[in-house]
N, C-alpha and C positions, 0 to 999 in steps of 0.2 A: 216138626220143626219148632223150636222155641229160641227166640233171639233175645239176647241181653244187649241193649243199646248203649249202656254206660257202665264202664268198669275201669279199675286201675290195677290191672293184673300183670302188667309188664314189669319185670324185676328191675329195681334200682333206676327207675326213670323219674318218678315224682314222689309224692307222699303215699303212694300205694305200696304194693309188695316190695319188700326190702331186698329180697334175693330170689334166686331161682326156686329154692325149696318152698318159699312162701307162695310164689306164683302157682306152682304145681298143685299145692294144697288147695288154693282157692278154685282152680280150674277143676280139680277132682270133685269138690263140693258142688260146683255148678253142674257137672255131668250127672251127679247123683240126683239133682233136682230137675233133670230133664232138659237142661239148656244144651242146645246143639251147636249154637253159634254165638260168639260174643264179640262185641265191638270194643277193642281196647281204646280208651279215650284218655290218654295221659294229659295232664294239665299243660297248657302253654300260656305263659304270662308275658305278653309283648313288652312289658316294661323291663323285664329282667332276662328273658330268654332270647336267643338268636335262632333263626330258622335252621341254619346249617348245623349248629351244635345239637339242636333238638332232634332233627332228622337222623343224625348219626347215632344219638343216644337211643332212639326208638328202634332203629334198624339193628343195632348191636343187641339190644334186649330181646327183640323178636327172634333173632338168630339163635340166641341161647335157648329159648323155649323150643324152637323147631328142631334143635339138635339134641334135645334132652332124651329123646326116645320114648317119651311118655305119650299115650293117646289121650287126648282131651278135646273139648269143644273146638270147632274151627274158629280161628282168631282173624277178625277183620280189623284193619287199621282205621282209626278215626282220631279225634282229639277233642278235649274240652277246652275250648278257646275262651279266654277271659276277655270281656268287652273292654274296649278303649275308645275314646272319642275319635271319630273318623274311620272306624273299622270298615264301614260299608264301602269306602272308596280306596281301601288299601290295596296295593298291588299283589300282596301275598295271600289274600283271603282264600284262594282256591287250594292253597297248600294244606289246608286244615279241614277239608270236607271229609265225609265218611266214605272211604273206599273210592275216592275221586268221583263221587256222585254229586247231586245237587244239595244234599243235606249236610247241615253243619250244626254241631252242638255248641251253643253260644251261652256262656255263663254271665249273668248280670252281676253288678256290684252289690254286695250285701248291705251297703250303707244307704244307698238311695237308687231307686229306679226312676230315671229321669225321662222327661219328654224327649230329649235328644236320643236316648237309647231306643225308645219306641219308634222314633222317626227313622233311625238307621235300620231297624228290623224291617220296616216297610220298604226301605230303599233296597235292601238286600233281596227281598222277596219280589218286588215289582220291577225293579230296574236292573239288578244284577242277575236275577234268575236263580238265586240260591234259596233254600228253604231252611230257615233257622228252627231248631228245636231248643226250647228253654228247659234246662235240666233242673231237677229237684225243685219244682215250682212251689211246693208247700213250704219250703224252708225260708221263704221270703215274707212270711205272713206278718212279721213285725217290722219289715223294712218300709221306710218312707216311700210312699207312692204305690204301695201294693194294690190297694183297692182300684185305683185308676188303671193299673197294669192289667188286672184281671178283666176289666171292662174292655180294654184294648185288645186283649187276647181273644175274647169272645167275639167282638165286632169284626176282627180281621182274620179269624180262623187260624191263629198261630198255633203251631204244634208245641205240646208240652210233655214233660216227663215227671213222674213222681218216684221217689225212692221206695223200694220194697220195705226197708227197715222202718220207714215212717209209720206204717200201719201198726207198729208195736211200740210206738212212743205216744203216750197219752197227750202230750202237748200239741200233737198235730191232728187229733181226732176231729175237732171242730172245723179246721181248715180243710181236711180231706173230704169231710161231708159236704162242705160248700162247693169244693171243686167238682166233685162227682155230680152233685145236684144240678150244677150249671153247665155240665158237659165240657169241662175245661181240662180233662185229663186225656191225653192221647196215648201215652205209653207208661208202662211201669218198668223200672230197671233196677239192678242191684246197687250200682254205685259202690261196689265192694272195693275196699282198700287193703284189708288185712284180716287176721283172725278176730280182731276186735270189731271189725266192720264186715262181717261175712256175708256171702250171698244169701238172700232170703226170698228168692223169687217164688218158689212153690208155695210157701206159707202165705205170701202176700196175695197170690191169686186166689187161694182158698178164702182169705179174709175179705177180698173184694166181693166174692160170691155170697159170703155170709152177711156182710154189712149192707150190701147194695142189691145185687142180683146176679144170677148166672148170665143174664144178658150183658151186664156190664163187664163181667170177666171175659166173656166171649168176644165182646167188642175190642177189648184190649189185645186179645190174642190175634184177632183179625188185623188190627193195625200193625202189629209186629210182623205178621206174615206179609202184609202189603209192603212194608218198608224193606223187609228182606229181599223181596222181589225187585224192588226199585234199585237197591244198592248192589245187587249181585248179578241179576240176569236182566239188565235193562233192555236188551234187545228182544227179550221174550215177554216183556211186561205189557199187558193190556192197559194202556194209559187210563182208560175210563174206569176199569175195574179197580186199579190201585187208588185212583182219586176218590173212589166211592168211600174208602175208609180213611185215607189221609186227607 
């Protein structure tokens, strides 16, 4: 089992795959890389999207893929939810969790990582009972408040994800080294959008082993397996075993 927790493979939903053909191509590449399950995480921007329209768009898109007749990795529904002030107390927050689980992919603002954002993450975790995962954490390395955010992540054991493609972008080398050295990477995911941003999961896992260690690569794989268990077979999940990795 190999899970991709962050992707934009649904056709014509966001800035990801533009049509069914593009979606199928990305899913075929994933399958070739050994990915067995993929969480579709279309962007939701609360400032411009409505829940009803978003859900209809996602449902229609998924139906297109399911009716394509092509065999590809199992698709699990999720969302990449963009942060807004007050999100932790919003009535619709549960609409955007991964497969109706406790986990939610929560995207920070690229311009500033504020104290308020961090407080809301803790509120979601400690009061609401949801578990935020911060996507592409390496991409914020030039964002105001990044250093304090990393300290916050470490102190509060916040789950994070880095993009597979970032291992092949020299501008992230230093940041990735720092993140791994400090134990701040929980997951690796493709965040694939198109043929110009293709899945690179297999190459990234090899790169982790090469740069850091096989132990680090295996840790990432164990985390993905534990998350898969939590979001798909919750009734069979040994809570202690899952928590050991997550």
